[in-house]
C-alpha positions as semicolon CSV with decimal commas, in nm:
position;residue;x (nm);y (nm);z (nm)
1;X;-0,006;0,005;0,016
2;X;0,169;0,342;-0,128
3;X;0,065;0,642;0,114
4;X;0,019;0,929;-0,031
5;X;0,016;1,305;0,033
6;X;-0,193;1,542;-0,213
7;X;0,010;1,883;-0,208
8;X;-0,323;2,130;-0,380
9;X;-0,647;2,090;-0,324
10;X;-0,804;2,281;-0,680
11;X;-0,947;2,144;-0,977
12;X;-0,673;1,900;-1,092
13;X;-0,596;1,798;-0,727
14;X;-0,966;1,693;-0,700
15;X;-0,902;1,488;-1,015
16;X;-0,602;1,335;-0,846
17;X;-0,726;1,259;-0,516
18;X;-1,002;1,069;-0,690
19;X;-0,763;0,865;-0,866
20;X;-0,572;0,752;-0,564
21;X;-0,862;0,687;-0,360
22;X;-1,015;0,466;-0,657
23;X;-0,695;0,272;-0,642
24;X;-0,688;-0,011;-0,410
25;X;-0,322;-0,010;-0,351
26;X;-0,321;0,335;-0,237
27;X;-0,422;0,547;0,035
28;X;-0,462;0,864;0,080
29;X;-0,310;1,012;0,394
30;X;-0,350;1,388;0,386
31;X;-0,363;1,701;0,215
32;X;-0,241;2,023;0,206
33;X;-0,332;2,387;0,045
34;X;-0,298;2,751;0,109
35;X;-0,681;2,737;0,075
36;X;-0,791;2,587;0,401
37;X;-1,157;2,500;0,269
38;X;-1,021;2,352;-0,044
39;X;-0,831;2,110;0,170
40;X;-1,087;2,049;0,403
41;X;-1,362;1,929;0,140
42;X;-1,100;1,701;-0,001
43;X;-1,030;1,570;0,347
44;X;-1,397;1,529;0,418
45;X;-1,497;1,331;0,108
46;X;-1,183;1,090;0,115
47;X;-1,118;1,066;0,507
48;X;-0,801;1,170;0,494
49;X;-0,645;1,432;0,730
50;X;-0,542;1,810;0,652
51;X;-0,177;1,866;0,702
52;X;0,082;2,141;0,613
53;X;0,312;2,056;0,321
54;X;0,580;2,096;0,538
55;X;0,406;1,816;0,792
56;X;0,382;1,568;0,495
57;X;0,724;1,661;0,419
58;X;0,819;1,540;0,779
59;X;0,535;1,269;0,820
60;X;0,675;0,905;0,849
61;X;0,342;0,760;0,745
62;X;0,380;0,929;0,370
63;X;0,551;0,751;0,109
64;X;0,472;0,974;-0,203
65;X;0,310;1,318;-0,296
66;X;0,095;1,428;-0,575
67;X;0,224;1,798;-0,662
68;X;-0,049;1,998;-0,791
69;X;0,050;2,327;-0,664
70;X;0,114;2,616;-0,892
71;X;0,384;2,581;-1,146
72;X;0,641;2,803;-0,985
73;X;0,619;2,596;-0,668
74;X;0,687;2,234;-0,860
75;X;1,061;2,214;-0,874
76;X;1,155;2,347;-0,522
77;X;0,884;2,078;-0,420
78;X;1,017;1,815;-0,601
79;X;1,374;1,875;-0,457
80;X;1,232;1,889;-0,095
81;X;1,037;1,586;-0,132
82;X;1,331;1,341;-0,371
83;X;1,578;1,508;-0,026
84;X;1,349;1,358;0,204
85;X;1,354;1,009;0,028
86;X;0,949;1,050;-0,112
87;X;0,856;0,923;-0,451
88;X;0,731;1,225;-0,664
89;X;0,417;1,257;-0,910
90;X;0,389;1,610;-1,048
91;X;0,180;1,795;-1,266
92;X;0,336;1,935;-1,569
93;X;0,585;2,131;-1,600
94;X;0,820;2,104;-1,343
95;X;0,928;2,460;-1,414
96;X;0,886;2,734;-1,693
97;X;1,266;2,734;-1,747
98;X;1,480;2,535;-1,886
99;X;1,773;2,570;-1,656
100;X;1,597;2,508;-1,372
101;X;1,430;2,203;-1,481
102;X;1,810;2,109;-1,542
103;X;1,886;2,190;-1,199
104;X;1,597;1,982;-1,045
105;X;1,636;1,671;-1,260
106;X;2,012;1,711;-1,118
107;X;1,903;1,667;-0,748
108;X;1,658;1,404;-0,841
109;X;1,932;1,198;-0,970
110;X;2,147;1,269;-0,712
111;X;1,854;1,152;-0,448
112;X;1,805;0,843;-0,709
113;X;1,447;0,944;-0,653
114;X;1,149;0,856;-0,840
115;X;0,976;1,138;-1,047
116;X;0,715;1,083;-1,286
117;X;0,551;1,384;-1,492
118;X;0,169;1,425;-1,566
119;X;0,156;1,346;-1,903
120;X;-0,192;1,189;-1,854
121;X;-0,285;1,137;-2,218
122;X;-0,010;0,873;-2,300
123;X;-0,246;0,669;-2,056
124;X;-0,608;0,763;-2,241
125;X;-0,718;0,392;-2,334
126;X;-0,803;0,508;-2,708
127;X;-0,444;0,728;-2,764
128;X;-0,245;0,404;-2,594
129;X;-0,442;0,195;-2,828
130;X;-0,293;0,432;-3,116
131;X;0,036;0,374;-2,987
132;X;-0,003;-0,006;-2,973
133;X;-0,095;-0,042;-3,320
134;X;0,230;0,144;-3,421
135;X;0,414;-0,070;-3,197
136;X;0,254;-0,364;-3,375
137;X;0,356;-0,244;-3,719
138;X;0,005;-0,214;-3,822
139;X;0,049;0,105;-4,029
140;X;0,444;0,003;-4,080
141;X;0,657;0,306;-4,040
142;X;0,515;0,639;-3,919
143;X;0,511;0,950;-4,142
144;X;0,301;1,189;-4,014
145;X;0,107;1,246;-3,690
146;X;-0,188;1,508;-3,667
147;X;-0,305;1,620;-3,333
148;X;-0,614;1,826;-3,238
149;X;-0,608;1,953;-2,923
150;X;-0,908;2,253;-2,871
151;X;-1,062;2,358;-2,508
152;X;-1,428;2,431;-2,464
153;X;-1,355;2,759;-2,357
154;X;-1,027;3,023;-2,257
155;X;-0,912;3,023;-1,894
156;X;-0,953;3,351;-1,670
157;X;-0,696;3,601;-1,783
158;X;-0,533;3,600;-1,427
159;X;-0,449;3,251;-1,506
160;X;-0,282;3,324;-1,829
161;X;-0,067;3,545;-1,688
162;X;0,056;3,283;-1,411
163;X;0,048;2,986;-1,659
164;X;0,346;3,046;-1,862
165;X;0,126;3,072;-2,177
166;X;-0,048;2,876;-2,440
167;X;0,282;2,644;-2,567
168;X;0,407;2,583;-2,193
169;X;0,047;2,522;-2,077
170;X;-0,142;2,348;-2,336
171;X;0,063;2,254;-2,609
172;X;0,306;2,061;-2,380
173;X;0,070;1,810;-2,342
174;X;0,045;1,784;-2,755
175;X;0,467;1,810;-2,741
176;X;0,491;1,491;-2,537
177;X;0,223;1,311;-2,716
178;X;0,383;1,377;-3,043
179;X;0,718;1,238;-2,898
180;X;0,541;0,937;-2,777
181;X;0,410;0,857;-3,105
182;X;0,669;0,963;-3,356
183;X;0,910;0,743;-3,178
184;X;1,201;1,005;-3,261
185;X;1,310;1,309;-3,113
186;X;1,176;1,637;-3,312
187;X;1,488;1,876;-3,443
188;X;1,300;2,142;-3,587
189;X;0,993;2,334;-3,510
190;X;0,767;2,583;-3,659
191;X;0,510;2,759;-3,529
192;X;0,244;3,008;-3,579
193;X;0,002;3,175;-3,303
194;X;-0,275;3,432;-3,294
195;X;-0,561;3,598;-3,055
196;X;-0,872;3,474;-3,239
197;X;-1,088;3,406;-2,911
198;X;-1,030;3,691;-2,635
199;X;-0,867;4,012;-2,686
200;X;-0,778;3,998;-2,332
201;X;-0,535;3,702;-2,391
202;X;-0,340;3,900;-2,587
203;X;-0,305;4,206;-2,421
204;X;-0,195;3,966;-2,113
205;X;0,105;3,848;-2,372
206;X;-0,035;3,523;-2,466
207;X;-0,205;3,380;-2,787
208;X;-0,560;3,165;-2,798
209;X;-0,488;3,026;-3,102
210;X;-0,143;2,823;-3,252
211;X;-0,057;2,581;-3,534
212;X;0,277;2,392;-3,478
213;X;0,459;2,166;-3,723
214;X;0,736;1,950;-3,592
215;X;1,023;1,773;-3,797
216;X;1,231;1,450;-3,708
217;X;1,610;1,407;-3,857
218;X;1,462;1,122;-4,071
219;X;1,189;1,344;-4,218
220;X;0,879;1,240;-4,005
221;X;0,648;1,523;-3,903
222;X;0,387;1,625;-3,680
223;X;0,110;1,855;-3,718
224;X;-0,030;2,001;-3,364
225;X;-0,370;2,236;-3,386
226;X;-0,474;2,421;-3,047
227;X;-0,751;2,659;-2,995
228;X;-0,880;2,809;-2,646
229;X;-1,215;2,773;-2,800
230;X;-1,453;2,504;-2,924
231;X;-1,814;2,528;-2,912
232;X;-1,884;2,208;-2,973
233;X;-1,701;2,057;-2,682
234;X;-1,354;1,952;-2,550
235;X;-1,213;1,850;-2,920
236;X;-0,904;1,563;-2,860
237;X;-0,844;1,382;-3,178
238;X;-0,532;1,185;-3,312
239;X;-0,438;1,052;-3,646
240;X;-0,144;0,888;-3,721
241;X;-0,067;0,795;-4,106
242;X;0,202;0,532;-4,177
243;X;0,405;0,370;-4,452
244;X;0,092;0,121;-4,452
245;X;-0,184;0,253;-4,327
246;X;-0,318;0,503;-4,098
247;X;-0,455;0,448;-3,722
248;X;-0,663;0,700;-3,550
249;X;-0,862;0,767;-3,203
250;X;-1,163;0,992;-3,235
251;X;-1,359;1,255;-3,031
252;X;-1,518;1,064;-2,681
253;X;-1,850;1,128;-2,556
254;X;-2,005;1,038;-2,247
255;X;-2,297;0,816;-2,439
256;X;-2,170;0,677;-2,798
257;X;-2,490;0,654;-2,934
258;X;-2,652;0,800;-3,273
259;X;-2,984;0,904;-3,328
260;X;-3,153;0,874;-3,701
261;X;-3,459;1,024;-3,783
262;X;-3,654;1,262;-4,036
263;X;-3,427;1,542;-3,894
264;X;-3,130;1,357;-3,985
265;X;-2,818;1,212;-3,772
266;X;-2,740;1,318;-3,452
267;X;-2,479;1,222;-3,138
268;X;-2,426;1,316;-2,795
269;X;-2,229;1,632;-2,733
270;X;-1,855;1,577;-2,624
271;X;-1,736;1,562;-2,317
272;X;-1,700;1,911;-2,158
273;X;-1,329;1,944;-2,024
274;X;-1,055;1,700;-1,911
275;X;-1,219;1,637;-1,591
276;X;-1,435;1,354;-1,773
277;X;-1,268;1,309;-2,078
278;X;-0,988;1,190;-1,918
279;X;-1,111;1,001;-1,622
280;X;-0,939;0,682;-1,696
281;X;-0,626;0,811;-1,795
282;X;-0,597;0,966;-1,456
283;X;-0,661;0,683;-1,304
284;X;-0,402;0,493;-1,547
285;X;-0,122;0,710;-1,469
286;X;-0,172;0,699;-1,079
287;X;-0,133;0,300;-1,090
288;X;0,176;0,311;-1,328
289;X;0,356;0,541;-1,073
290;X;0,240;0,279;-0,793
291;X;0,371;0,001;-0,995
292;X;0,715;0,191;-1,080
293;X;0,782;0,280;-0,682
294;X;0,690;-0,060;-0,587
295;X;0,918;-0,254;-0,847
296;X;1,166;0,037;-0,781
297;X;1,184;0,118;-1,161
298;X;1,208;0,438;-1,323
299;X;0,864;0,572;-1,369
300;X;0,752;0,723;-1,708
301;X;0,663;0,987;-1,800
302;X;0,982;1,061;-1,647
303;X;1,162;1,424;-1,565
304;X;1,359;1,400;-1,891
305;X;1,032;1,363;-2,092
306;X;0,935;1,684;-1,945
307;X;1,214;1,845;-2,019
308;X;1,192;1,762;-2,366
309;X;0,852;1,867;-2,402
310;X;0,902;2,196;-2,229
311;X;1,204;2,268;-2,491
312;X;0,958;2,195;-2,783
313;X;0,764;2,483;-2,625
314;X;1,031;2,715;-2,598
315;X;1,141;2,662;-2,971
316;X;0,797;2,746;-3,071
317;X;0,768;3,064;-2,840
318;X;1,115;3,146;-3,040
319;X;0,950;3,019;-3,358
320;X;0,687;3,283;-3,320
321;X;0,886;3,580;-3,246
322;X;1,129;3,497;-3,500
323;X;0,862;3,411;-3,756
324;X;1,080;3,132;-3,891
325;X;1,191;2,745;-3,811
326;X;1,387;2,709;-3,524
327;X;1,639;2,423;-3,489
328;X;1,645;2,230;-3,125
329;X;2,004;2,279;-3,101
330;X;1,886;2,665;-3,088
331;X;1,734;2,602;-2,755
């Protein structure tokens, strides 16, 4: 039984609390949050204690933590908890600075610590099935990957200001998925960005609509399409084209039915956001983390995967700023 402390009781903290408590090999011992009512709500729902982060750090009855605090606290917390000998699962990104991430990962290695980064989409059963078909050779050699990821609505502008921007906050999931599906490291990044959804996002120094093209040394390509607006629901699709065929994962709905009558064909709406769309993925990634800790093996996605995805985000930002393709050697 792996005993957990939860750091952060906000929206993503609630998702992970559900995943941890739903796993028979895990126990949620304590939760910490700067907002006491948020921590108390999770404690009441799942029967755990409210403790401070420092208390969780010193707790002998906690083996691992899930970090769901603001991004600018992640690296410090990873270092503190790996120094304390606790396994760490951390939401992306580790930090907004590549240099700080490298420094943090050096500390993890020095402590021989366990660190897993929360790129949950690798664990989605539909996307995992796409990867399985690639691995089996069903479509031959991967040639082109197309990833569509559009949120139903933009987050508050105050969140935008602290998030690190769309590439580091939103597209970073797709950068990780592109690496996962291409099976090769990206060498070139070409990105375009615009403000089409909310002018306030532009005033805050960010974009809300982006397209990114990634290319590997062998010529494999990935196209990522992101928008902070999708009036029809949470749009999450993947297609991988190979030398022998294509494999794709379509949008998911809470109920998969189709109604046909005189008015035409209709289907229920898509999931409304990540909390319901990726429920299975969140549970599966926590299970993988528990298995890695139990087996004393490296957890994946690793801190290095987090670093690679952040480097791609930096390259995309540079590409937009310079108006040209950026080689990863420039980042």
